[in-house]
N, C-alpha and C positions, 0 to 999 in steps of 0.2 A: 726171824723176829716177830712172826705173826702178821706182817704187813701184807702177805699174799692174800689175806682175808679181808682187806680193807673194803672192797666193794660189797662184800657180804655184810660187814658191820654197818655200812651206810644204808644198805637196803633194809636192814633189820631195825634201824633206829625207830621207825614209826610203829612197829608192831612188837617191839621188845617187851613193853609193859604187859601186853596181852599174853605173851609167851610165859613170862614168869608168874603170871596170875593163874595159869592153868587153863586159859581159854582154848589153846590148841591141845587137843588130847594127846598128840604125839609127844609133847614135851611135859605133860602133866607130872609124870613120875620123876623126870629129871629135876624139876623145880619144886617138888613136894617139900613142904616145910620151909619155903623160900625165906619168909620173913624171920622165922626162928633162926635159920642158918646165918643170915646177915647179922642178926642181933648177937649171935655167938662170936662172930668175927669181931664185931665192935667191942664186945665185952673183953676180949683178949688184948685189944690194942691199947696203946698209951702213948702220950707225948706227941712229938713231931712225927707225923705219919705220911709216908708216900703211899698213895693208892694207885695201882696200875690197872688199866682197863676200867676206867670209871663208868663207861657206858652212859646210862641215863641218870646216874647219880644216886641210886637206891642205897648202896652200901655207904656212900659218901655222907649222906644225911645222917645215918646212924652213927658213923664215926664222929661227926661234928657234934651231934647231940650228946655223945658220951664224953665230950671234953677234949678230944684229940684236935691238934692243929694239923689240918690236912692240906697237902698239895696233891692235886689230882693229875694223873698222866694218862692221856687217851689219844690214840692215833687217828681216830675217825672224826672228821669235821662235823658230820651229822650227829654223832653221839655227843660231841663237845657242846654243840648247840643245844641239845636237849638238856644236858646236865647244867649248863649255864642258865637256862631259863628256869630250872627248878631251884638252883642254888646260886643266885646272882653274885654273892660275895665270895664264892669259892675261888681259890687260887688254882687255875686249871691251865695246863700246858700241853703242847703237842709232843708226843713221844710214845715209846713202847717199853716193854720189859727190859730191853738191853740198851736202847738208844734214847736217852732222856737228858734234860739239863741237869748239871751237877748241883745238888742241893747246897744252899749257903749255910743253913742251920744244921746242927747235929740231928741224925735220924734215929728214932727210937723204935719205930714199927714200920714194916712194909706189909701192906694189905692188898688183897685182891679177891674178887669173887667171880667164879665161872669164866676164867679167862686164861689161866696159865697153860691150858691145853692147846693154845694156839702156837706154842713153841715146841719144836722137836726136842727130844731128850738131850741132845747135844746143846741146844740153845738154853734149855732149862738149867743145865749145869753151868753154862756161862753166866746166866743171870744170877744164880745163887752165889757163884764165886764173887761177882760184883757186890752183892748185898752183904757178904761176909766182910768186905772191906769198908763198906759204907756205914753199917750199923754200929751204934755204940755198944760197949760191953753189956751183955745180958739183953741186948735188943732182940726183937722178935720179927719173924716172918709169920703172918697169919693169912692163910689162903683157904678159901672154900672152892672146891672144883670137883669135876667128875674124874674119878680114878678107879681102876679096877684092881681087885685083889691079885689076879693073874691074867695072863693073855687068854687063858681058857674062859675065864669069867667074862672077858670082853666079847669073845666069840659067841658065847651063850646069849649075851645081851643083844648082839646084832641079829642072831637067829630068832630070838623072841620078837624083836621089833619087826622083822621081816614077816613073821607069821601073823602079826597083828595088822599088817598092811601099813605100817608106819614108814613109808618110803623116805620121807624127809629125815627122820631120825636115823634110819639105816645109812643114808648118805653122809649125814653128819658124823656118825661114829666111825665111818670108814675114811672120811676125808681129813678129820682133825687128828691131832697128835696125842690122843688119850693114852696115858701111860699106866704103869702098875705101881702098887704100893712098894714092892721091893726096890724098884728103880728109883722111886721118890726117896725112899729111905737112904739108898746108896748115895744119891746126889747130895742130900742135906748133911749126912754124916761125913762124907768126904770133904765137905767145905766147913767143917767145924761147928756143926749145929747138933743140938739134941732135939729130935723130932718125935712128935706124937701124932696119931691119927684117930679121929672119931667119926664113925659112919653116921651120916645124917639122913640119908634115904638110900634107895637102891643104887643110886648113881653117885651122889655127892658125899664128899668127906671133908671134915674140918681138919686142916693141917696146921699145926703150930710148931715152929722151929725156933729154939732159943739159942742165941750165939753163946758158945762156951767161953 
């Protein structure tokens, strides 16, 4: 469920804003067009929205500004503290992509940015299966995340990062559960969604899945 990375999330809370802003050259390409990517996610979302992996609240603010009614779900206490300081009125609860409080209101959108890769492919499928039951008809899953076209593309990215001396990025790409477009398509299609992918930079894709 991604909770094996909780210590990493807590440690990253203080420096996350610098990472997404491109201060760390190792992650500059990963978060290129970050603000545009978040805006695209928010543009696709509507209605009552569950956001998984709120982090420091950057996507959350855009979702709220676009008129969505947002419930944030975040496993890291340090990240929740950052998000609550930025957005004091946010409804924010402890949880993860699979284990979270059952929503009281109907859910129209499930959103997330740069977090779904914390789940194994089996866990990704389990999560999407849950969302298919949770979402209203024509409801949406809108994610932005690092995905690779094929396993070969992933290996090329690791090789390039290693040649650049980006040891943290290499470790990240090898430690986390970054998957491929065909696997993501299989997961969403098998659970009754029509899914589309739009590449936003060399790493990140905008993923929109509509419940059939």
